[in-house]
N, C-alpha and C positions, 0 to 999 in steps of 0.2 A: 558619446552615445554608442550603443551597440547597434550594429547593422543586422538585425534579426527579424524585422517585420513587426515588432511590437510597437504599438502606439503608447509609449511610456506615459505621456501626460494623461491619456484617457484611463489607463488601468490604475494609475496612481490616484486619479480623481475618484475612482470607484473604490479605493482602498484607503480610507482616512488614517488607519494605523500605520501605513507606510510612511506617512509624513512625521508621525510622532516619535518614531524610533527606527533604528536599523533592524529590520526583522529578518533574521536568518534561521528560522525554525519551522519551515514548511514541512520538513520531515517529521516534525512533532505534531503540531496542529496549526495549520496556516490561517491567514487572515481572510475571512469570507468577504467577497465583494458586495457592493451595495444591492445588486439584484437578489442575491441570496438572502441578505438581511430583510429586504422588503417582503419577499414571499413568506419567509419564516415568521417574522413578527406580525405581519398583517393577518396571518391565519390565526395566530394566538389571540389577537384582538377579536377576530370574528368568533372564535370559540367562546370568548367571554361575553359576547352579545347574544348568541343563539344556542350555545352548547356544542359539544364536540361532534355529536352525531350529525346534526344538521349542517354544521360547518364542513364536515367531511363530504357529505352528500353534494354540497354545492361545488366542490372541487373534484368530484369523481372523474370527470372527463380529463382533467389535467393530470390526475394521478395515473390514469390508464395510459395516457400519451407518454408518460415517463418511461414505460417499458420499451416503446419504440425508440425513444431518444437514447436510452442506455444501450439498446441493442445496436444502434448505428455507431455509437461511440466504441463499443467493445467488439464489433465485427461479428455479430451473431444474430439470431432471430429473437423477436420479442418474447416468445415462449421459452427461451433459454435464460431469461433474466429473472432473478429473485432479488428483492430489496430486503435488507436486514438492518440490524441495529449497530453493526460494526464489522470491521474486517475480521476480528476474532470470531464473532458469531458466524460469519460466512464461512470462514476456514473450518471451524469446528463442525458446522452443519454438514459440510462436504466430507470431511475426514471421517466423522463418526458414521456416515452412511455407506462408506466403502466396506464391503464384507472382509473381515479378517478372522482367521482361525489359527489354531496351533500349527506351527511349522511354516506359516506364510512369512513373507519377508517384506519389509518396507525399507526403501533406500532414501537417505537424506544426504545433503551436501554439507561441506564444512561451513557453509554460510547459513545453516538452518537458524531460524529465529527462535529465541528462547521459549516463547509461549507455545509455538508449534511443537518444539522438542518435548516439552512437558507432557503434552497430550499424547504424542506418539509413543514415548517410552512408557507412559502409564498404561495406555491401552495394550501395548505389546505385552507388557508383563501380565496383564489380566487374561489375555487370550492365549498366551504362549507363542506369540509371533516373534520374529527376530528383526532387529534394526541394524542396518549396515550403513557406513558412511562412505560416500564416493569422494575420493581425493580430488584436490585441485591441481592444475598444472603450475608451471613456474611463475605465471603471472597472478595466481590466485583465483583464476577462473575455473569453473567446473570442467574437469577433464572428461570429455565425452567418450574418448576411447576407453578410459577406466570404467566409465559407467556401463559401456557395452560389455566389458569383461565381467562385471558384477551381476548383470541381468540374467535371470533364468526363469523357468516357468513358475517358480515359487514367489516371485516378486509380484505383489498385487498393486503396489502404489509406489510412485516416485514423488517425493515431496520436494518441490523446487522453489527456492526463493529467487525472484527475479532480480531485485535490487536490495541487498542486505541493509540492515539498519545502521551498521557501524563502519561502512567504507563506501568508496565510490564505485564498487564493482557492479557490473551488469552481466548477468549470466546468459549464456547462449540457450535460449528456450527452444527454438525450432529443432535444433540438432538433438537436444536431450529428449524432446517429445518423440521424435522419429525413432530414436533408439529404444525408448520405453515401449512404444507401440509395436515395434518389431518383435518384442518379447512378450507381448500381450498384457503389459502393465498399464495402469492408468497414471495420469500425471495431474497432480494438484498444484497449480501455480499460485504462489503467494505474490500478488501484485500490489501489496499494501503500500510499498514505497515507490512503485513505478507508475501506477495508474494516475494520470493527471499531469505527469511530467514527461512522459514518452509514450510512444505507441504501444498499446496493449490490446491486441485483437485476437479473438478466438480463431478467426479464419486464417490468420497469419501464423500464429504460434502452434495451432493444433491442439492446445491443452484441453483436457477433458473437463477440468474444473478450474475456475479462476476466482480468487477472492480479492476484494478491494475495499478500501475505506473511503468515506467522503471527506474526512476532516483534514487530510494532509494535502497532497498536491492538487486534488480536485477542488479544494477550497470550499467544501460544503460544511454543514453543521456537524458538530460532534454527535455521536449516537446514530450514525448512518453508515451503511455498508452495502455492497453489491456482491452477489454470487452469480457467476455464469456456469451453467450446467449444460454440457453438450447434449443436443437433442438425441433421444433414443437411449440415453444412459439410464438404465433402470436402477436407481438407488432409493432405498427406503430410509427416510430420516428417522432419527431416534426421538425427536421431539415433533409432535404434530397435533394440530387441533382441527376445528371444523372449517378453517380456511384451506388447509391442505388436504382435507379428506371429507367425504360425505358419509354420514351415518345413515345408510340407506336401508339396512335391515337390522333387527335388534341385536344380532350377534356378529355383525361384520361391517367393514367400512370399505369404501372405494377411494383410493388415493388419486389425487390430481395427476394428470399425465405430463404436466409441464413443470418448469423449474419452481413455480410458486408453491409447490408442495413443501419447499424448504422455508416458506414464510410462516409467520404466525399472524393471527387475525389482528391482534392489538399492536399498534405502533404509533409513533408520534407523527401525525399527519403534517404538522408544521415543519418538522425536520425533514421529512421526505420531500415536501414541496421545495424546501431549501436545497436539497441535494439535486433535485431535477433542475432547479435554476442554475446550480453550479455546473452541471453537465452541459446545459445550454450555453452558458458563458464560455466554458472551455471550448466547446464546439465552434462558437462564433469566432474565437481567436484562431483556432486551428491547432491541433495537437503537434503537427510538425513545426509550426512556428514556436509553440511553447517549448518544445524540446530543444530547439536551437538556442532560444533565449536562456533557458535554465543552464544548458551546457556552457554557454559563453560566460555566465556569471560564476559558475562553479570553477571553470578553468582559470578565471581571473583570480579567484580566491586561492586556488592551489599554487599558482605561479607566484603570487604575492607572499603567501605564507612560507614558501620554500626558501626564500632569501632572507627571512628574518632569523637572526641568531637564536639558538636554543629552541626553535620551533621545529617539530617533526610532523610531516604530513604522512598519514598512514593509509592512504587509499591504495587499492589494489585493482587488478583486472586490466584487460586491454581495451575495454569499452567502459566509459565512466558515466555515472549518474550525477545528479545534482547534490549528492551528499558528499561533504568534505569533512574528513575526520583528522584531528590533529591533537598533539600534546605540546605542552611547554615545559621544558626541563626545569625542575625545581619548583614548579607551581602545580598544585593538584587541579584536576579537571573542574571540580565544583568551585574552587577558588577562582579559576579563570572565568567561569560562567558568571560568578557573582561580581567580579571586577568589571566585566563587560556590561552586565546589567546596570551597574551604577552609572555607566556612560550611555545608557539608553540603547544598548545593543543586545538583541535577544538571540541567544544560541542555546543549545542543550548540552548536557554532560551525562555520561552514563558509565557504569562499570561493565564487567565482562559478562554479566548474566544474560544480556540480550542476544549475544552471539558467542556462546561459551567455547564452542569448538574452534572457531576461527581465532578468537582472542587468545586462547590458550596456546594454539599452535604458533602464533606470532609473538608470544611473550608479552601481551598487553593486558593491563588490569583495568584501565579506564581510558576515556577519550573525550574530547570536546567535539561536538558536531555542529557545523554550520551548513545550512541548506537554503540557498537563495532562490526565490521564485522570480518570475519575470517582472514583477513590480518593483524589484530592488534596482536602484539607479547606480550608475558608475560611481557617482560621488559617494554613495553609501558604502560601496565596496572599498573605496579608498579610506573612508572613515574607519571602517572595521580594521583594515590592515594597520592603519596608524595607531589605533587603540591597542592592538596586540603588540605592536612594537614598543609602545609606552609601558606595557606590563613588564617587559624585559628590563627596562631602565629603572623601574621603581624599587 
């Protein structure tokens, strides 16, 4: 057993899928616990009985309380929280609201996520802005000294990925934020792969904007996301409706003064209630306990994989997340995934597109990703390692 404070029997009882297979894909889309299922499914049933409007009205207080719960989790005020439909929607809402003009600069890191990069380069081309890449240090971590060298008054935004999709790296957020703020730049923190497995707090990181998803380490439903917007940050969203603004005079509107200006009126109430339940579940366990548990399992995977012949672990950074990336010599990543799936072991596999800069620099074209959450047992870690060893012998 791991000495990490997790009541393994309890969390596995709440996670039926954890008994049916070795689930190592929480970096993709994790297994929601029973309280999340109950809140989500029960609300859908209620909608079938009385209709969506009345069902939503009945849960209005619970939906409102969700802002305070999320604010406590992310270290901010309730009016700094917006709920969205995904991390992508959160990130795009924030990025598109940051003013950019010809000659402005956006800084990204070598760990930039593919979807973010597409939006950044596309918009920069449209407005005539420039995109520059901040190099990493010898460990693969963002080089904060190099960041400071690249910063000047033309830099309007630093896009920072906290935990990349393709390696165990955890970037130093506070140091990067302080450097950016010294130069007058905003920081948009992509916490898609960190929120729910480690501490991600606005009051500790200082980030101006934080985007997160519900479906990964938070164990919420798909189709849910969170955006944290620093209080007083005057950003005008590119997509807005009567939830985010008031049509008070025939030829003008008044924007909401809080983060909810980035929300739209229509959303899945059932899914949002499920996300709120997921936040409550994580809060009850404790994020520090979760972080210890995830790190212990990921470290066990790395150590076990490192001694298997023909297996290469590709994680970088001096601080590691719960993402473990590896390849098997002579066996393609998708074939490894399929072979493990046949043994009821769930991992993911991907090409270079998700993190093109980093993958290209390291000469990688694909990888297998294993991402164990706290509900994975030591016996399941051993089963996974045994299965990978068996692939080498087949």
